C-alpha positions in Angstrom: -32.3 67.6 -46.4 -32.1 67.8 -42.8 -34.2 64.3 -43.0 -31.9 62.6 -45.1 -29.1 63.8 -42.6 -30.7 62.7 -39.2 -31.5 59.6 -40.9 -27.9 59.4 -41.8 -26.9 60.0 -38.1 -29.4 57.5 -36.7 -28.5 54.8 -39.4 -24.4 55.5 -37.9 -25.4 55.5 -34.6 -27.6 52.4 -34.7 -24.8 50.7 -36.5 -22.4 51.8 -34.1 -24.2 50.7 -31.5 -24.5 47.2 -33.1 -21.1 46.7 -33.6 -20.3 47.7 -29.6 -22.8 44.9 -28.9 -21.4 42.3 -31.3 -17.9 43.1 -29.9 -19.3 43.2 -26.0 -20.6 39.5 -27.4 -17.7 38.3 -28.7 -15.8 39.2 -25.5 -18.4 37.7 -23.1 -18.0 34.6 -24.9 -14.1 34.3 -25.2 -14.5 34.6 -21.6 -17.0 31.9 -21.1 -14.6 29.9 -23.2 -11.7 30.9 -21.0 -13.4 30.0 -17.8 -14.4 26.4 -19.3 -11.1 25.5 -20.7 -9.8 26.8 -16.9 -12.6 24.4 -15.3 -11.2 21.8 -17.6 -7.8 21.9 -16.7 -8.3 21.9 -13.1 -10.5 18.7 -13.6 -7.8 17.2 -15.2 -5.3 18.1 -12.9 -7.6 17.1 -9.9 -7.9 13.6 -11.7 -4.3 13.3 -12.3 -3.7 14.1 -8.5 -6.4 11.4 -7.5 -4.7 8.9 -9.9 -1.1 9.5 -8.0 -2.8 9.6 -4.7 -4.3 6.1 -5.5 -1.1 4.8 -7.1 0.6 5.8 -4.0 -1.7 4.3 -1.6 -1.4 1.0 -4.1 2.3 1.0 -3.8 2.1 1.7 -0.5 -0.3 -1.5 0.6 1.7 -3.8 -1.8 5.1 -2.8 0.4 3.1 -3.8 3.2 1.9 -7.0 2.2 5.5 -8.0 0.7 6.9 -7.2 4.0 3.9 -9.2 5.9 5.1 -12.4 3.7 9.2 -12.0 4.5 8.0 -11.5 8.2 5.6 -14.8 7.8 8.7 -16.6 5.9 11.0 -15.6 8.4 9.0 -17.0 11.3 8.3 -20.2 9.5 11.9 -20.5 8.7 12.5 -19.8 12.6 10.1 -22.6 13.6 11.8 -24.9 11.3 15.1 -24.8 12.6 13.7 -25.0 16.0 12.2 -28.1 15.3 15.3 -29.3 13.8 17.2 -28.9 16.8 14.4 -30.4 19.0 14.6 -33.0 16.7 18.6 -33.6 17.1 18.2 -33.1 20.8 16.0 -35.8 21.0 17.9 -38.1 18.7 20.9 -37.5 20.8 18.9 -38.4 23.8 17.7 -41.3 22.4 21.4 -42.5 21.5 22.5 -41.5 25.0 19.8 -43.6 26.6 20.7 -46.6 23.8 24.5 -46.4 24.6 23.5 -46.3 28.5 21.2 -49.2 28.4 24.0 -51.3 26.4 26.7 -50.2 29.2 24.1 -51.5 31.9 23.4 -55.0 29.9 27.1 -55.0 29.0 28.0 -54.4 32.6 25.8 -57.0 34.1 26.8 -59.7 32.3 
């Protein structure tokens, strides 16, 4: 009879010990899963930040390129205007020379 009680005590002790181990294992698994999820979230956030930074850099580069193009266009326009002005001045000088020559020719006759 005492052996039966002892066996029952051992059985309940082992069963209780097994349940505690199972609970601990489950808790450890849950903690590991939570850690993995947190790591994944952190990685995703880092990737998003990197993508945003890349996009910002691309936008800045595009803006710089546009500004450079605008500056080049303005410079070209200024050069064209200067050339046109020079051509007009040359034409005026030619016309004045022709008038003077015509006046001289007309005056000598």
